[in-house]
N, C-alpha and C positions, 0 to 999 in steps of 0.2 A: 466443598466450595473452593473452586479455582483462586488463587491468590491473584489481584491485579497487578499490573505493572505501571509504575509511574512514566509519564511521558517526559522523559528529560527535566528542564526547569519548571514545566508548566504544573497546573494543578490537578491536570487529566490524569485519570488512573483507567488503565484499559484491559481487556481481555488478552492473553498472549497470542492471539490470532485476531488478525482483522479481516473482516470479511470485504473483499472486493466485490465492487458494484459494476463492473465494467460489463457483466454478461447481462444485467438486468435491462431488458429492451431490446437486446440482442438475441442471445441464445436462450434467455429466459425470458418468457413473456410475464404478465403482470400477475398470474394464478401462480406460475412456478416460483417468481420473485418473491411473492408473500410466503409460500411457502419454506423457502430457504430462510428467509429472514426471522420467520416464527422460529423455526427449528434451531436456529443459529443462537437466538435470544433464549430460548427455553434451556439451552444448554450452558447458559452463563454468559454467552458474548454480549459485547455492548460496543465494539468498535467498527464502524460502517465507513469504507472508503468509496469515493465515489469523485467524479469530476464534470463541469459542466459540458464537456464535449462528449461524453459517454452517452449514446453510441452512434456518434454522427457518421461512420463508416458504413453503416447499413441501409441500404438502398432504401429511399423513402422516408429516412430519420433525418431531423433537423438538429440534433444535439440536445441534450437537456432530458433525455429520456429515462436515464437512470435516476437522475435526482426526482424526476416527475413521480416515479414508480415509488422511491422511498419515501416521498412526502406524502403520497397518498396512504402507503402502509402506516406511517407515523400517525396519521390523522385517524385512522381507522382502529389502531390499536391504543391510541392516547398515550404514548409512551415517550414522548420528546425528551423527558428529563431524565430518562433511564439509559439513552444511547448517547454515544459520542460520535458525531457526524463530521467527517473530512470531506471536503470538496475542493476542487482546483480552478484557477483561472488562467487564461491565456491562449486556448486552443479552439474554443467554441466559435463557429463560423461567424456569428454576429459580433463576438467580443474578442478579437485577435489581439495579442500582444500584452504588454504590462505597462502602458502608459498610466499615468494616475487616473484619468478620467475612465479608462476602459476598466481598471481593477475596480472600481468604485460602482460603475455601471453593472460589470459583471456579477459582483457580489448581490446587487439588488436583485438580479434576474434569477441568481441562484436560490436565494432566500425565498423568491415566490414560488418557484417550482418545488421547493422542500417544504412549503408550507409553514416556515418557522420564522422567528424574529431573530436568531442567532446562529451562526455557524461555530461549531467548536474549535475546527482545526482548519485554516484557510492556506491552501498551498499556491505558490507560483508553480504552475505545471511544468513549463519549459522556460528556463530564463532566457531572456532577451538581452544580450550583451551591449545592444546599441541604445538600451535605455539605462540611464545613470542609476546606481542601487540607491543613491539618494531619494529619487522620483518616486520609486517602488516601495522602499521602506517608508517613505512619507505618506503614500497612500493607504498602505497597510495599517499605518499607525493610527490613522484617522478612522479607519473601519472600527479597530479595537476601541478607541476613545468614544466612538458612536454606540458602543454595544452591540455591533452588528456581527463581531468577530471576537472569539476569546482568545485564541493564539493563533500564531503564523507559523507558516512553515515553508520548506522549499524542496521541490524536485528537479531533477535534471539541471543541476547547477555545478559549475567548477568548483574546485577549493579556491580559487583566487576570488571568484566572485562571492563565494560565501563567506569568506573571511573578510571582504570588503563590507559586505552587507552588515556582518555582527559588530565589526569595527565602528561602523556609522551609527549603528542602533545605540552602542555605548556611549559613543562619544556625545551624541545628542540626546541621551535619555528617551530614546523610542521604542516601541515595540520589538521584539528581538526574536527571530527563529528560533523555535524550540525543538523542532523536528525535522529531520532529513528524510527525504524518501528517494532512496537510490536503488538502480537496477543493480540487485545482488542475489546471487545463488551458487550453488556448487560448481556449476560450469560458466559462471561469469563472475568471476572475483575480482579482476581489476578494475571493473566498472565502480568499485567502492574501496576496496582496500587500497592503502597509499595515502596519498595527499588529503583525499576527501574524508576518509575515515580519521585522519590524524587531527583535522578540524574539529570533527563531531567530538572526539575525545577531549579535546583541549576545552571547549564551552559546554560539555556535559550535553549534548544533543543526543535526542533519540533517534535511532534509525528504524523505520517503518519500511522494509525492502519491498519493493513490487517485483513481480517476475519471480517469485520466491519458489516456484516449481518450474520454471524454465518453459512456459507456455504448456504445460502437463508432462515434459520430458522426465521430470523427477519423481513423477507417480509411479513410475515403473510400467506404465503400460504400452509403453514405445519399445519393441523388441524386434530384432532381425526377423523379418518375414511377416510380422503381425500388421495387421490393417485396422486403423483407428478412425472411428467416425467422430472427427471433431473439426469445427472451424478453424483450429489452429495446429491442426496436424502436420502441416508442411513444415511449419517455423520448429515445431518440437522435434520432429523426427530427424532433422540435420545432425542432431548432436549424436546420433548413433553412428555417423560417419567418423567421428573423432576419435582418437586414442582416450583423450581425457572423459569423453562421454561414455565410454564402455569401461574405463576403469571405474568411473564414479557410480555407475550401475551396479558393477560387480560389488564394491564396496557397501553400498546400500543395501543389497540383498543380504550380505553376510550380517550386518548389524541388525536390520529388520527381522532375521532369523532369531537371532540371540535374545531379541525383546518380544518376539512374536507379535510384531507391529507391522503396519503397512510402510511401504517404501516412502510413500508421501511424507507420512508422520515423522519418519528418521530425516528426511531432508529438510523438513521444516525445522526439527529439533536442533539440528546443527546449526541453522540460522540463530534460531533463539539462544542457543549457547554463546553467542559473540557478545561481549560484553556491552557494546553500544546498541545492540538490538533489542527494541522493546517488543515488537510485534511484526512478525512477516505477514505479508497481505497475500491470501490466496482466495479464489472465487471457486463457487459452486454453482453449477446451472440446475442441478436436482439434488433433494433433500438426500438422496442415496450417497452423494459424493462428499457430504459433510463429516461424517464420523472420523475418517482418516485424518481429515484437517483439525478438527477440533482436538483429537487425542493428543496434539503436540502441547497442550498445556499440562498433562500429567507426564509426559515421557523425558526422562533425564539420562542423556549419554554419560557414559564414563569418558574421563579424560582420555583414554587409550582410543575409545571409540571416535571421539571427535578428532584425534591426531590422525586415526586411520582414514577417515573421510577427506580430512585437511589434504594429506599426502596423495590421495587418489585424485583430488581436483586441482593438484598443481600444474 
């Protein structure tokens, strides 16, 4: 049985891999999504990450498709209390921004799509610097007090705004961010390391990185001359053109061989070994893609291997 990890100062305990819901309603239809969710939870997974805007970028979609599918799955399986559901506010076409009124209206819409009366972890998806942190935290605190949200979190926020938010929460005795969701992986380290990570460390926040596999590049399937059938292929393949990308792949290959592991598992294990990281996020559109992701729960890299990967990604 894989041991669960505590999410910062919250009372939430999660599997060391969060299942990304961005593909539900996009590259995975309802049937595929149900199969992936079933396989993930059957393996001990309990942490599902989505957002109210997923997957508005698909022609014909309005946003909320991922939440709707997850809500239907929870209803059919009757397992709401067994899973930790994280969703986000600020990007849905009908609920843009982080005004107090919008945060509360968007939360109600997410609750309806998810078919539940509480959200375990509610993120501000993209910070809106024009909105005072006092207004944002005040609205989130109201949701917590109303029992609609258990814990609050932030994604895509600067170190300065995160610090100001935490200071205000502490000063006023209001709900405080427990989790940070940064863009972070072996080929994108400065998006988290530095001032942002310093704040997370200082306040004991748990990091739950997105783009943990760099849109698929860190699965190892992108190689010179290889053609990959994926909606994200163009974004992932660009890393092959950089010296860092090639060095990281070479180091991943070497460590993966030593453990008889998949390249993706090693890339996730490097993230999971970072002291502030509780669970990287990775998505799977098919059940076949899951084993390499789930294996991060059991893979332990040596200090030398972590150092080797860190050097390659410098």
